[in-house]
C-alpha positions, 0 to 999 in steps of 0.5 A: 236151509231156509235161512239160506233162502232168506239170504238169497231173497234179501240179496235180490231185494237189495236194489243197490245192486243188480238183482243177480246172485250166484249160488256157488258150490262144488259139483254134486254137493246138492245145490240143485236139490236145495233149489228145487226142495227149499228155495223155489217153495220158499219164493213161491210162499212169498208170492214170487214167480220163478222159472228154472232150467239148465244151460247144458246144451246151450250153444249160442246166445240165440239158443239161450233167448229161445229157452228163456222165452219158452221156459217163461211161457210154459212155466206155471203161473206165467200170464200167456195173455202177453204172448197172445197179444204179442202174436196179434201184433207180430203178424207183420213179422211172422206168419200165424202159428202153423197147423203142426206147431204151437203159438210159442214154437212158431213165434220162436222159429219165425221171429227175428232178433228184434221180435225175440227182444220184444217177446222178452220185453213183455216179461217181468216180475220173474226170478230166473234160476239158471243152472250149469253155467260152467258146463257151457262149452264156450267160455265166451258164451258163458260171458255173453249169457251173463251180459245178456242177463244184466241187460235184461235186468236193466230193460225188464223187471227180471231177477237172476240166480245162477247155480254155479261151481266157480272153480270150474267156470271159465269166467275170471274171478274179477268178472264174477265179482263185478257181474253179480251182486253177491255170492252165496256159498253152498256147502253141507256139513259132513253129517248132512252129507252122510244123512242124505247119501246114506239116509235111505239105508237105516243099517248104516246109522251105526257107521255114521261116525266112520262115514263122517270121519272119511268125508271130513278127511277127504273133503268129500261132499259130492252127493251123486258119487256118495249115493252111488257108493252107498248103493254099492255098500248096501249090496256088500252089506246084504252079501255078508250080513248072513255070515254068522261066523264073521265079525260083521261090524269090523268087516263092514268098517274096513269095507266102508273105508275101502269103498269110500276111498276107491270111489273118491279116487276114481270119481273125484280124483280121476284115477284109473282102476289100475292106478288105484289097485297099484297105489293102494297096495302098500306091498308095491309101494315100499320106498327107500329111506332116501326116496323123497319123491311124492307119494300121492296115494300114501294118505289113502293106504291102510294095512288092508289092501282092497281086492281088484274085484272090489275096486272094479265094482266100486268103479263101475267096471263090474256090475255085480257085487263080487263073491264073498271070497273076493270082496275083501277083508272079512274078519272072523268073530273074536273067540275066547282064546283070542280074548284071553291072549289079548286081555290083561289077566288081572282085568278080568273078573274071576269067573271070566278068567277061569272060563277063558283059562279052561277053554285055552287049556283045552285048545292047547292040550286036547284039541287036535285041529287048530289054527297054526298062528293062533295055537303058537300065540296061545302057547306064548300066552300060557308061558306068560301065565305060568311065568307070572303064577297066574296058573300053577306049573313049571315053565320049563316042563311046559316048553319041553313037552311042546314039540310032542304037543305040536307034532300031534296037531293038525295045523291050519295055516289059513290065517298066516297072511292076516293074523301074522301081520304084527305077530311076534313070539318072544320065546325062542323054543316056541318060535323055533317050533312055529317056524318048523311047522309053518314051513311044513304047512306052507309046502303041503298047502302050496302043493295042495292048492296047485293040484286043486287049481290044476284040476279045475284049470284043466277042466275049463279055464273059466273055472280059474280065470277070476282066481288067477286074476285075483291072486296072480295078476302081477305075479308069475302064473305060467310057471304054476304048471309045467309046459306039458301040463299046460298042453294037456289042459289046452288039449282038453279045453273048448275053443271058447276056453282057449280064446278066454285064456289068450285074452287073459294073456294079452291083458296080463302082458299089456302093463308096462315093466312086466319083466319085474312081474313075470320074468320067472315065467320066461322059461316055461313060456318058451317051452310052451310056445315050442310045443304049441307051434309043433301042434299048430304045424300039424293042424288044418285051419279051423277053431282048434288051430286058430285059437292056439295061434292066438295063445302063441301070439300072446306069449310072444307078445309077453316075451317081446315086452319083457325083452324090451324092458331094461329089467329083462335079464333072461338069455 
């Protein structure tokens, strides 16, 4: 950046124009950092005196003059003799310094405009660097400060550098061009941005290309935002690095993309948490072929939907890193079975081919506990190997024994949501068996999950609040349990649990168009209201009664919202 300092200095030295330069660039790109770490040291080496202050908080031209005078006086290397001499000559205008104030404070407090101009007239050979002109609230004051500086250039041997984001300034472009001798645009390459924002964490070096690609794609150079994102990514990194069974590299690549994207949308594009959550969920943004309306979130979506806790964490709505089960997509390490399925058999060396074939055969025929999708994919791969004589055997014999083999397995379908995204079985018999066992597992799993969820919910709503928020925020959740089960749970809860539950209901029903989300809950909601109301009528005033009243109000609020929605169809 020394070359940029040389350019700015040469512009100040060119007396064919007033020595007033603007250092222009986006907010957060590091202009102020450059001035402090590069430009001012460079000017000091050249024997040039500088002062540097922000215009944030300046409310009048008089404020600006006071801050300019005090900054010059208190800055290192500025001769205060001029001020002492002025103080001796200014006794006719102001009183001497008071006991509780210094010389310059008394001069500023007591001086009239003429005396302040006299103070400024005594100052010369100083480069004044002013930051944040565009943050001055009054556009007229912005122009007045620029005009005052031009006047000071004419009356004194002063030079000015303005650090500014012209896109955010209320001064029109024509005046900017006329008032300043030139504009030096400050920007950093994506590599520089990454090195500054992530440089304190060496473990992000291997993800440099991923970060550069994202920053280039979004034209994202705000270092303040990116440093905040890097800090949060570091906490996520520390969370998952000890998970030995996970594919750490792939998981971090997805999470880095999500954190940078969320941070950009929230801090740079001013999107809300709800807008980001909805916008990045491709399942909620399926569009008809003839829909030509703008889809502003389309460039930011991938097949991996960020979790709500991750979005809230990136946006500062949650201050601790989410638990690993809620942080996002965590990949398992590739296993030999997967490698054999997705590699071309003729590309493997003979020893690797035979080793992977042995492990696959054991998985298919002898291992009892298997992953549902992986096992049927392995069946499809083994059929391909038989058909093309990579292994000996008859395809029909293999297919005929599959039903017996499948019935002996204990299937785990935990990868159904992720592994089956691009899953396709081309052999009818394998596909038929897969569908049967997938349906069987889904029914058993749903019952198991529901039973487990209810046991924990009955013990305390706090046990399941985050889980239901994550998995059922925009899907029916009251229908998960019968009205009698809800009553049994509520009767077991503390007043705090009931209050937390009622708050959850109010928040869930606050969104618009909730009928499209929760209409399947309506029947259970009505029965629950009826049962709770009967309880309430028999109770004396107090915590148990009041907390139940809040639940009824929340449920009625939800029903009213749905009844006013055009999608509401329950009668």
